[in-house]
C-alpha positions in Angstrom: 0.1 0.1 0.0 1.6 3.4 -1.0 0.0 6.5 -0.4 0.2 9.7 -2.5 2.3 11.4 0.0 4.8 8.3 -0.2 4.4 7.9 -4.0 5.7 11.5 -4.4 8.6 11.2 -2.3 9.4 8.2 -4.0 9.6 10.6 -7.1 11.3 13.6 -5.7 14.3 11.2 -3.7 13.4 13.3 -0.7 12.3 10.9 2.9 8.9 12.0 4.4 7.9 12.7 8.0 4.8 12.5 9.5 4.7 14.7 12.4 1.7 13.6 14.4 0.1 16.6 16.7 -2.3 15.2 18.5 -5.1 16.2 19.6 -5.2 14.4 23.2 -7.8 11.7 23.6 -8.4 11.3 20.1 -6.8 7.7 19.4 -3.6 9.1 20.0 -2.1 6.3 22.7 -3.7 3.4 20.5 -2.0 4.6 17.2 1.3 5.1 19.3 1.0 1.7 20.6 0.4 0.1 17.4 3.7 1.9 16.0 5.5 0.8 19.1 5.0 -2.6 19.2 5.1 -2.9 15.3 8.5 -1.5 14.8 10.3 -4.1 13.5 7.4 -4.9 10.9 7.4 -1.3 10.0 11.0 -1.4 9.2 10.7 -3.6 6.8 8.0 -1.6 5.0 10.3 1.1 5.3 8.7 3.1 7.7 10.4 4.3 10.8 8.8 4.9 14.2 12.2 6.3 16.2 12.9 6.4 19.6 15.0 4.2 21.9 11.8 3.9 24.7 7.8 3.9 24.5 8.6 7.9 26.1 10.7 9.0 23.6 8.1 10.9 21.6 6.5 12.6 24.6 10.1 13.5 25.9 11.0 15.1 22.5 7.6 17.2 22.6 8.7 18.5 25.9 12.1 19.3 24.8 11.0 21.2 22.0 9.3 23.7 24.1 11.4 23.7 26.9 8.1 22.5 29.1 7.9 20.5 32.3 5.1 18.4 32.2 2.3 19.1 35.1 5.2 21.3 37.2 7.7 18.5 37.0 10.9 18.6 34.8 12.4 15.0 33.9 15.8 14.9 33.5 15.3 12.3 30.7 13.8 14.9 28.5 17.2 17.0 27.8 18.1 16.4 24.2 15.1 14.2 23.4 14.2 16.3 20.2 17.7 16.2 19.0 18.2 12.4 19.4 14.8 12.0 17.7 16.2 14.2 14.8 19.2 12.9 14.1 17.5 9.3 14.1 15.1 10.6 11.8 17.7 11.8 9.2 19.8 8.6 9.3 16.4 7.1 8.0 16.3 7.0 3.9 12.3 6.1 4.1 9.3 7.3 6.0 9.3 8.4 9.5 6.4 9.0 11.8 6.9 11.1 15.2 3.8 11.0 17.3 2.8 12.7 20.5 -0.4 15.1 21.6 1.7 17.4 23.4 3.3 18.4 20.0 0.1 20.4 19.8 0.7 22.8 22.5 3.9 24.2 20.5 4.0 28.0 19.6 4.4 29.3 16.5 8.2 29.9 17.1 8.9 26.4 18.4 6.8 24.6 15.3 9.0 26.5 13.0 12.2 25.3 14.8 10.8 21.7 14.7 10.0 21.8 10.9 13.6 23.5 10.5 15.5 20.9 12.3 13.3 18.2 9.8 14.2 20.4 6.4 16.1 17.5 5.4 12.8 16.0 4.4 9.4 16.7 3.6 7.7 17.4 6.6 3.7 16.8 6.7 1.7 17.5 9.6 -1.2 15.1 11.0 -4.1 16.2 13.5 -6.4 13.5 14.5 -9.7 15.4 15.4 -12.6 13.8 17.4 -16.0 15.4 18.3 -16.6 18.1 20.8 -19.1 16.1 22.9 -17.0 13.0 23.1 -13.8 14.8 24.0 -14.8 16.9 26.9 -15.7 14.4 29.4 -12.8 12.3 28.2 -10.8 15.1 28.7 -11.9 16.1 32.1 -11.5 12.6 33.2 -7.7 12.3 31.9 -7.1 15.3 34.1 -8.6 13.7 37.0 -6.1 11.1 36.4 -3.4 14.0 36.6 -4.5 14.9 39.6 -6.9 17.5 38.9 -9.8 18.1 41.3 -12.3 20.1 39.2 -16.0 18.8 39.3 -17.3 18.3 35.6 -20.2 20.7 36.2 -17.8 23.5 36.8 -15.5 22.0 34.3 -18.3 22.2 31.3 -19.0 25.6 32.7 -15.6 27.0 32.4 -14.9 25.6 29.1 -18.1 27.0 28.0 -17.2 30.4 29.2 -13.6 30.4 28.2 -12.5 31.1 31.4 -8.9 31.9 32.0 -7.8 29.1 34.3 -5.5 26.4 33.5 -7.5 23.6 33.0 -9.4 25.2 30.6 -7.0 27.3 28.5 -4.8 24.0 28.5 -8.0 22.4 26.9 -8.6 24.8 24.1 -4.4 25.1 23.3 -4.8 21.4 22.7 -8.4 20.6 21.4 -9.0 23.7 19.1 -7.8 22.1 15.6 -7.9 25.3 14.1 -5.9 27.0 16.5 -3.3 24.0 16.3 -2.9 23.8 12.7 -2.9 27.8 12.8 0.2 27.8 15.0 1.8 25.1 13.1 0.7 26.0 9.5 2.7 29.0 9.6 5.7 26.8 8.5 4.1 24.0 6.2 1.7 24.7 3.6 -2.1 23.5 3.8 -1.8 20.7 1.4 1.3 19.3 3.5 -1.4 19.4 6.6 -3.7 16.2 6.8 -6.9 16.1 9.3 -7.8 12.8 10.3 -11.4 12.7 11.4 -12.0 9.7 14.5 -15.0 7.4 13.5 -17.9 7.4 15.1 -18.4 5.5 18.7 -20.1 2.7 16.9 -17.4 2.3 14.2 -14.9 -0.9 13.8 -12.0 -0.8 16.4 -9.8 -0.5 13.7 -11.2 2.3 11.6 -8.7 4.9 13.2 -5.8 2.8 12.3 -6.8 2.1 8.8 -7.2 5.9 8.4 -4.0 6.6 9.9 -1.9 3.9 7.7 -3.6 4.9 4.5 -2.4 8.5 4.9 1.2 7.4 6.0 1.4 4.9 3.4 1.5 1.8 6.0 -0.1 -1.4 5.0 -2.6 -1.8 7.7 -2.9 -5.5 7.6 1.1 -6.1 8.2 0.7 -4.7 11.7 -0.5 -6.7 14.4 -3.1 -4.6 16.3 -5.1 -7.7 18.2 -3.9 -7.2 21.4 -2.7 -3.2 21.3 -4.0 -1.4 24.5 -5.9 2.0 24.3 -6.5 4.9 26.9 -9.9 4.2 27.6 -12.1 6.6 30.0 -12.2 6.1 33.6 -16.1 5.3 34.3 -18.0 7.9 36.3 -17.8 6.0 39.7 -13.6 5.6 39.2 -13.5 9.2 38.4 -15.3 10.2 41.5 -13.4 8.0 43.7 -10.1 9.2 41.8 -11.1 12.9 42.3 -11.4 12.4 46.4 -8.1 10.9 46.4 -6.4 13.8 44.7 -8.0 15.9 47.2 -6.9 13.9 50.1 -3.1 14.0 48.6 -3.6 17.4 48.3 -4.9 17.9 52.0 -1.7 15.7 52.9 0.8 17.8 51.7 0.5 17.5 47.7 3.9 17.4 45.8 5.8 17.5 49.0 3.9 14.0 50.2 4.2 12.5 46.7 6.1 14.1 44.0 4.8 13.8 40.3 6.8 10.5 39.3 5.7 9.0 42.8 2.0 9.7 41.5 2.7 8.3 38.0 4.2 5.4 39.5 1.6 4.9 42.4 -1.7 6.2 41.3 -1.7 6.6 37.3 -0.2 3.6 36.8 -1.0 1.0 39.4 -4.1 2.5 41.0 -5.6 3.9 37.6 -4.6 1.3 35.0 -4.4 -1.6 37.0 -7.5 -1.3 39.2 -10.0 1.5 38.2 -9.4 1.7 34.0 -10.4 -2.3 34.1 -13.3 -2.1 36.4 -16.6 -3.4 34.4 -19.2 -1.2 36.2 -20.6 2.5 36.0 -20.3 3.6 32.5 -18.3 6.6 31.2 -18.8 10.1 31.7 -21.3 11.9 29.1 -22.0 15.2 28.3 -25.2 16.5 29.5 -28.0 17.1 27.0 -28.2 21.1 27.9 -24.4 21.1 27.0 -25.0 20.4 23.0 -26.5 23.4 21.8 -23.3 25.9 22.6 -21.2 22.5 21.8 -22.7 22.0 18.1 -22.1 25.4 17.2 -18.8 26.0 18.1 -18.2 22.6 16.4 -19.9 23.9 13.2 -17.5 27.0 13.5 -14.6 24.2 13.5 -15.5 22.5 10.7 -15.9 25.7 8.6 -13.0 26.8 9.1 -11.3 23.6 8.3 -12.8 23.6 5.1 -11.7 27.0 4.2 -8.5 26.1 5.2 -8.2 23.7 2.1 -6.2 20.7 4.5 -6.2 17.4 3.2 -8.8 15.2 4.9 -8.9 11.7 5.6 -12.4 10.7 6.9 -15.5 13.1 6.9 -15.4 16.2 8.6 -19.1 15.9 9.3 -17.8 13.3 11.9 -17.1 16.2 13.9 -20.4 17.4 14.3 -22.1 15.8 17.4 -25.4 14.7 17.4 -27.7 15.3 20.4 -28.6 12.5 22.2 -32.3 10.9 21.9 -34.5 11.3 24.4 -34.7 7.3 25.6 -31.2 7.6 26.2 -31.2 9.4 29.3 -32.5 6.3 31.1 -29.5 4.4 30.1 -27.4 7.0 30.5 -24.6 6.7 33.9 -25.3 9.3 36.6 -23.3 12.8 36.3 -19.9 12.3 37.5 -20.6 15.0 40.3 -23.9 12.9 41.5 -22.3 9.6 41.8 -23.3 7.4 45.1 -21.2 7.5 47.9 -22.0 3.9 48.7 -20.7 3.4 45.2 -17.8 5.5 45.9 -17.1 3.5 49.0 -17.2 0.1 47.2 -14.7 0.9 44.6 -12.4 2.8 47.5 -12.4 -0.9 49.2 -11.6 -2.7 46.2 -8.8 -0.5 45.5 -7.7 -0.8 49.0 -7.3 -4.3 48.7 -5.5 -4.1 45.5 -2.7 -1.9 46.8 -2.3 -4.3 49.7 -1.6 -7.2 47.6 0.6 -5.2 45.6 2.2 -4.0 49.1 2.8 -7.2 50.3 4.3 -8.4 47.0 6.6 -5.5 47.2 7.4 -6.5 51.0 8.1 -10.1 49.7 10.5 -8.7 46.8 11.9 -6.4 49.4 12.6 -9.3 51.6 13.9 -11.6 48.7 16.2 -8.5 47.7 17.5 -8.4 51.3 18.1 -11.9 51.4 20.3 -12.0 48.1 22.3 -8.7 49.3 23.2 -10.9 52.5 24.4 -13.8 50.6 26.4 -11.5 48.2 28.1 -10.1 51.2 29.1 -12.9 52.5 30.6 -14.3 49.7 32.4 -10.8 49.0 33.7 -11.4 52.9 34.8 -15.1 51.8 36.5 -13.5 48.7 38.1 -11.0 50.7 39.4 -13.3 53.4 40.5 -15.8 50.4 42.5 -12.5 49.0 43.9 -11.9 52.5 45.1 -15.1 52.7 46.9 -14.8 49.2 48.4 -11.5 50.2 50.0 -13.2 53.3 51.2 -16.3 51.3 53.0 -14.0 49.0 54.5 -12.2 51.6 56.0 -15.2 53.4 56.9 -17.3 50.2 58.3 -14.1 48.0 61.6 -16.4 47.4 59.3 -19.0 45.6 58.2 -18.3 41.8 55.1 -16.8 41.7 53.3 -19.2 39.5 54.4 -22.3 41.4 52.3 -20.3 44.4 49.4 -20.1 42.0 49.4 -23.3 40.9 49.3 -24.9 44.6 46.7 -22.2 45.4 44.6 -23.2 42.7 44.8 -27.1 42.8 43.8 -26.6 46.8 40.2 -25.7 45.6 40.2 -27.4 42.3 40.3 -30.9 41.9 41.2 -30.9 38.2 44.1 -28.7 39.1 45.0 -30.9 41.7 45.0 -33.9 39.5 47.2 -32.5 36.6 49.6 -31.1 39.2 49.8 -35.0 40.9 50.6 -35.9 37.3 53.3 -33.3 36.5 54.8 -34.5 39.7 54.9 -38.0 38.4 56.4 -36.7 35.3 59.2 -35.0 36.8 59.8 -37.8 39.1 59.9 -40.5 36.3 62.0 -38.1 34.0 65.0 -37.8 37.1 64.7 -41.7 37.5 65.7 -41.7 33.6 68.4 -39.2 33.7 69.8 -41.4 36.6 70.0 -44.4 35.0 71.5 -43.0 31.9 74.3 -41.5 33.9 75.0 -44.8 35.9 75.2 -46.6 32.8 
């Protein structure tokens, strides 16, 4: 399968770089997981997904913008963008770079990125999902990143465009017109691609097929069956985690549990291993009363994208949210701010049980590690003692050739060396006897 972009690249002889900018919660994690787990297959197809590890693209996006992540500066970020560019330069075919944090770049940072990649033909890719699905998904993602703002207050702040970090951050990453305007100062419209996210009832692989169509990847050549996505938390799980975040803030915030620790214990273990996998509750939904302003803003977005002349994979009409049917309300989950405390408590109990088993397993691992350390220390002590004895013997026996001393020490420890030593003695005695007979004869 060869896309029009890849075909043109073959004709011009220039490599192509697809720079996937986001948006967050538009299937980016799903696509990145496919690309990461199929790197060898992609190499065989002439497509490189660069990076030393899974976080390389995330670190590169932060490094390009000299930005912390939620206030924390990871030492691994420094130089990450340059490393990704160097690997891209060394690859003669197509390269895909992907992370949603590229969406926050300023026009100056975008220009710097495109300039660094000027050895290739750069194409920008933006995956976009309808706003009615994005708002609740982004809210619960914020909850997974230690925020505590309730859903109703969050939606109200978005509607009124209040100047608070969560809201300004949302529109900077989720407004496709603004994102592409910032990046589009450095790339012509014909090299900017909008990939619309299929409706919720579409086959799971639909988005991957659209992305693969654009980048010239044969979608069937990659294994996607076991690839994980980044599903939203249910309303009950989000409600519990929001209470946990509040409690952590009360206990001292970052001074009690800093960003790396929160990622490791809350986001990875509690959220990914327990809350995200619970069956109940249902995902947060945008209330029906909020659809009019969301629909109006979505229509304006679609008009602006059409007028900009970007290449579209999918259908911009998929970005126009359909108002929920009257019967949907009966089957809807509770409002995220109105979850029953009994449901939150049940989730908390289950989470506590999981964390206790994790703690017990960690304690067992620590005990085993201490035992192994004790064995290694004992072995080290024995080795030091043997070395001391060897030094003492050398000091007492300096007149003897060093090789004799070494052989004797080895023979005391290894039976095979002892047998060779004995055989050597027998040979020496045999030669002495022979010389004696020759002299007497």
